N, C-alpha and C positions, 0 to 999 in steps of 0.2 A: 548446517544441520542436514543430515540425510534422512531419507524417508523412514528409516527404522526408528528415528527419534521423534517423529511427529506424533503429537497427542491427538490431533483432530484430522479426520479425513478431508482431503481437498476436493472441491467441486469446481469443475471448469465454469468460469463465468466471465464474460466480457461486458464491461460497462465503463462509462467515463467517470473518473473520480478527480476532484480538485485537491491538490496537496499544497499545503501552505507551510512555509518555514522562513524565518528571517534571512537565511543564507541563500534561498532560491526564489523567494517571493511566492507567487501563485503559479502553479503549473497544472495543466489538465493532461491526464494520461489514461490509458486503458488498464483494467485489471486483467489478469490471466486466470487466476483461480481464487477461491475464497474458502475459508473454513470457519468453525466456531471461534477459533483463536486468532485469525488474522487474514491477510490478503496479500497476494503478490501483484505488484504493479510493474508494467512494462515501461521503462524509462528511456530505453534507447541510448542516445548520446548525451542525455541530460546529466550533468554532474550532481550527484546527490550527496547529502551530508553523511557522515560516517555511522557505522553501526553504533547503536546506543542513543542516537538522536531521537527526540520526540517531535513528530510532525502532526499537523491537524489535517484530517481528510473529510471530504464531503462528496457523496455520490451526486452526480449531475444528471439532469434530464428527468427528474421526478416531477409529478404534478404539483407538489409543494416542496419547498426547500427541505432537503434531508438534514438530519442532525449532524453537527460537527463532532468528529471523533478524534480523540487523542490516540496516536499509534506510535510505536517505537520501531525504528529500523533494526531488524534482527539479522538480516542476511543480505549480502550484496552479491549479485551475479552479473555476468556481462550484459544480459538483456534487461535487467531490472533489479528491484529490491523486494524483500519480504518484510512485511510490517505486521507487528503483533498488536492486537487491540488492547488498550489499557483500560 
C-alpha cells in the first residue's frame, strides 16, 4: 500500500509492543508509527506470519496492563510489518 492509498495519517511513535501468535509465540518489538487504522512494527530478522494473519498486540510499559488488540498483518517490508486494528 503506498502513501496515496492510506486513509489515516501516520504519526511517528516509538514504544514497545508485545505481539502474540501461535507461529511466533510472544515477541516484543518497537513501533515505528501509528495511525487511527493501525501501527507499523519493526521486526528486523524475526520471521513473521504472512499477510492476512491476525495477531494479538499489547503495548508494554504502561502503569497498568494495556488492552489486548486483535490486528491483521496487511503489509510486509524488509524492516517490519504493517498491522491494521480490527
